[in-house]
C-alpha positions as CSV (number, residue, x, y, z in Angstrom):
1,X,-51.5,75.8,-130.8
2,X,-48.3,73.8,-130.4
3,X,-46.3,76.7,-131.7
4,X,-47.7,78.9,-129.0
5,X,-46.7,76.3,-126.3
6,X,-43.0,76.4,-127.4
7,X,-42.9,80.2,-126.9
8,X,-44.5,80.1,-123.5
9,X,-41.4,79.0,-121.5
10,X,-39.4,81.8,-123.3
11,X,-42.0,84.4,-122.5
12,X,-42.1,83.3,-118.8
13,X,-38.3,83.3,-118.6
14,X,-38.1,86.8,-120.2
15,X,-40.8,88.1,-117.8
16,X,-39.0,86.6,-114.8
17,X,-35.7,88.2,-115.9
18,X,-37.5,91.6,-116.4
19,X,-39.0,91.4,-112.9
20,X,-35.6,90.5,-111.4
21,X,-34.0,93.3,-113.3
22,X,-36.6,95.8,-112.1
23,X,-36.2,94.5,-108.5
24,X,-32.4,94.9,-108.7
25,X,-32.7,98.4,-110.1
26,X,-35.2,99.4,-107.4
27,X,-32.9,98.0,-104.6
28,X,-29.8,99.7,-106.1
29,X,-31.6,103.0,-106.4
30,X,-32.9,102.7,-102.8
31,X,-29.3,102.1,-101.6
32,X,-28.1,105.1,-103.6
33,X,-30.8,107.3,-102.0
34,X,-29.8,106.2,-98.5
35,X,-26.1,106.7,-99.3
36,X,-26.8,110.2,-100.6
37,X,-28.8,111.0,-97.5
38,X,-25.9,109.9,-95.3
39,X,-23.5,112.0,-97.3
40,X,-25.9,115.0,-97.0
41,X,-26.2,114.5,-93.3
42,X,-22.4,114.5,-93.0
43,X,-22.3,117.8,-95.0
44,X,-24.7,119.3,-92.5
45,X,-22.3,118.5,-89.7
46,X,-19.5,120.0,-91.8
47,X,-21.4,123.2,-92.2
48,X,-22.0,123.6,-88.5
49,X,-18.3,122.7,-87.7
50,X,-17.2,125.4,-90.1
51,X,-19.5,127.8,-88.3
52,X,-17.8,126.9,-85.0
53,X,-14.4,127.3,-86.6
54,X,-15.3,130.8,-87.6
55,X,-16.5,131.7,-84.1
56,X,-13.4,130.5,-82.3
57,X,-10.9,133.1,-83.4
58,X,-13.3,135.9,-82.3
59,X,-13.9,134.2,-78.9
60,X,-10.1,133.7,-78.4
61,X,-9.4,137.3,-79.2
62,X,-12.1,138.5,-76.8
63,X,-10.8,136.3,-74.0
64,X,-7.2,137.4,-74.8
65,X,-8.1,141.0,-74.2
66,X,-9.2,140.2,-70.6
67,X,-7.1,137.1,-69.8
68,X,-4.0,137.4,-71.9
69,X,-1.9,135.5,-69.3
70,X,-4.0,132.4,-70.0
71,X,-1.8,132.0,-73.1
72,X,-1.5,128.2,-72.8
73,X,-5.3,127.6,-72.7
74,X,-5.8,130.0,-75.7
75,X,-3.1,128.2,-77.7
76,X,-4.6,124.8,-77.0
77,X,-8.0,126.1,-78.4
78,X,-6.3,127.5,-81.5
79,X,-4.3,124.3,-82.0
80,X,-7.3,122.1,-81.5
81,X,-9.3,124.2,-84.0
82,X,-6.5,123.9,-86.6
83,X,-6.3,120.1,-86.1
84,X,-10.1,119.8,-86.4
85,X,-10.2,121.9,-89.6
86,X,-7.6,119.6,-91.2
87,X,-9.0,116.3,-90.1
88,X,-10.0,113.9,-92.8
89,X,-12.4,111.0,-92.4
90,X,-15.1,110.5,-89.9
91,X,-13.1,108.9,-87.1
92,X,-10.3,111.4,-87.4
93,X,-12.8,114.2,-87.5
94,X,-14.6,112.9,-84.5
95,X,-11.3,112.6,-82.5
96,X,-10.3,116.2,-83.5
97,X,-13.8,117.5,-82.6
98,X,-13.6,115.8,-79.2
99,X,-10.3,117.5,-78.5
100,X,-11.7,120.9,-79.7
101,X,-14.7,120.5,-77.4
102,X,-12.5,119.7,-74.5
103,X,-10.3,122.8,-75.2
104,X,-13.3,125.0,-75.5
105,X,-14.7,123.6,-72.2
106,X,-11.4,124.4,-70.5
107,X,-11.5,127.9,-72.0
108,X,-14.9,128.5,-70.6
109,X,-13.8,127.3,-67.2
110,X,-11.0,129.9,-67.3
111,X,-13.5,132.6,-68.2
112,X,-15.3,132.0,-64.9
113,X,-12.4,133.6,-63.1
114,X,-13.0,136.9,-65.0
115,X,-16.3,138.5,-64.1
116,X,-15.7,141.6,-66.2
117,X,-15.2,139.3,-69.3
118,X,-18.4,137.4,-68.5
119,X,-20.2,140.7,-68.4
120,X,-18.7,141.9,-71.7
121,X,-21.5,142.1,-74.2
122,X,-19.4,141.0,-77.1
123,X,-18.2,137.9,-75.2
124,X,-21.8,137.0,-74.1
125,X,-22.9,137.3,-77.8
126,X,-20.1,135.0,-78.9
127,X,-20.7,132.5,-76.1
128,X,-24.4,132.4,-77.0
129,X,-23.6,131.9,-80.7
130,X,-21.1,129.2,-79.8
131,X,-23.7,127.5,-77.5
132,X,-26.3,127.6,-80.3
133,X,-23.7,126.2,-82.8
134,X,-22.8,123.4,-80.4
135,X,-26.5,122.5,-80.1
136,X,-26.8,122.5,-83.9
137,X,-23.7,120.2,-84.1
138,X,-25.3,117.9,-81.6
139,X,-28.6,117.7,-83.7
140,X,-26.6,117.2,-86.9
141,X,-24.6,114.4,-85.3
142,X,-27.7,112.7,-84.2
143,X,-29.3,113.0,-87.6
144,X,-26.2,111.7,-89.3
145,X,-26.0,108.7,-87.0
146,X,-29.7,107.9,-87.5
147,X,-29.3,108.1,-91.3
148,X,-26.1,106.0,-91.2
149,X,-27.8,103.4,-89.0
150,X,-30.6,103.1,-91.6
151,X,-28.1,102.9,-94.5
152,X,-25.9,100.3,-92.8
153,X,-28.9,98.2,-91.9
154,X,-30.1,98.3,-95.5
155,X,-26.7,97.1,-96.6
156,X,-26.9,94.0,-94.3
157,X,-30.6,93.1,-94.9
158,X,-31.4,90.3,-97.2
159,X,-31.9,90.5,-100.2
160,X,-30.5,94.1,-100.6
161,X,-27.2,92.8,-99.2
162,X,-26.8,90.9,-102.5
163,X,-27.0,94.2,-104.5
164,X,-24.8,96.0,-101.9
165,X,-22.1,93.4,-102.1
166,X,-22.3,93.2,-105.9
167,X,-21.8,97.0,-106.3
168,X,-19.5,97.3,-103.2
169,X,-21.5,99.8,-101.2
170,X,-19.3,100.8,-98.2
171,X,-20.6,100.9,-94.7
172,X,-20.3,104.3,-93.0
173,X,-18.9,105.0,-89.6
174,X,-20.9,106.6,-86.8
175,X,-19.8,110.0,-85.5
176,X,-19.3,109.1,-81.9
177,X,-18.0,110.7,-78.7
178,X,-14.7,109.4,-77.4
179,X,-15.0,107.1,-74.3
180,X,-14.2,109.7,-71.7
181,X,-16.6,112.3,-73.2
182,X,-19.3,109.7,-73.6
183,X,-18.9,108.7,-69.9
184,X,-19.0,112.4,-68.9
185,X,-22.1,113.0,-71.0
186,X,-23.9,110.1,-69.3
187,X,-23.3,111.5,-65.8
188,X,-26.0,113.6,-64.2
189,X,-24.8,117.1,-63.4
190,X,-24.1,117.8,-59.7
191,X,-26.1,120.6,-58.1
192,X,-24.8,122.1,-54.9
193,X,-26.5,124.8,-52.8
């Protein structure tokens, strides 16, 4: 009986360490799952951005056929597209995408002056495809930001922050609009009759 009593503290210690190890593994795997989900969400944004990049040359060529003297606007769109394609990192990508969105908006304003271009079936199909892609990008951004918020919150919550700090899990940046675009997005559109 006395021999069993000397092993009891050891067994309790081993059981406590095993439970602690299982907890640490569970938290670590949970953080890995959230991190992978954030990376996947970013890749979904990337897929939609590549789709937009592929549409832009066709759109520019179509507009060029009708509004060739709008060379400066067309060049801005092409330059913004190239900058966005070569951007690295979330903040640089967001900045480049904001510039590309602004250039595309300016191009679509120019198109308003060309009724025959607006009536062109090829242009309308490209514009519809671009609008659809922009919507998909918006949804992908929202999903990415939601997933990043959950991941970053898990990194800061106790006790998972202990595991996150131990294994140096990085926080992820949100994919945000720039200040002027965000202010513009918050404004209600004006309707005039």
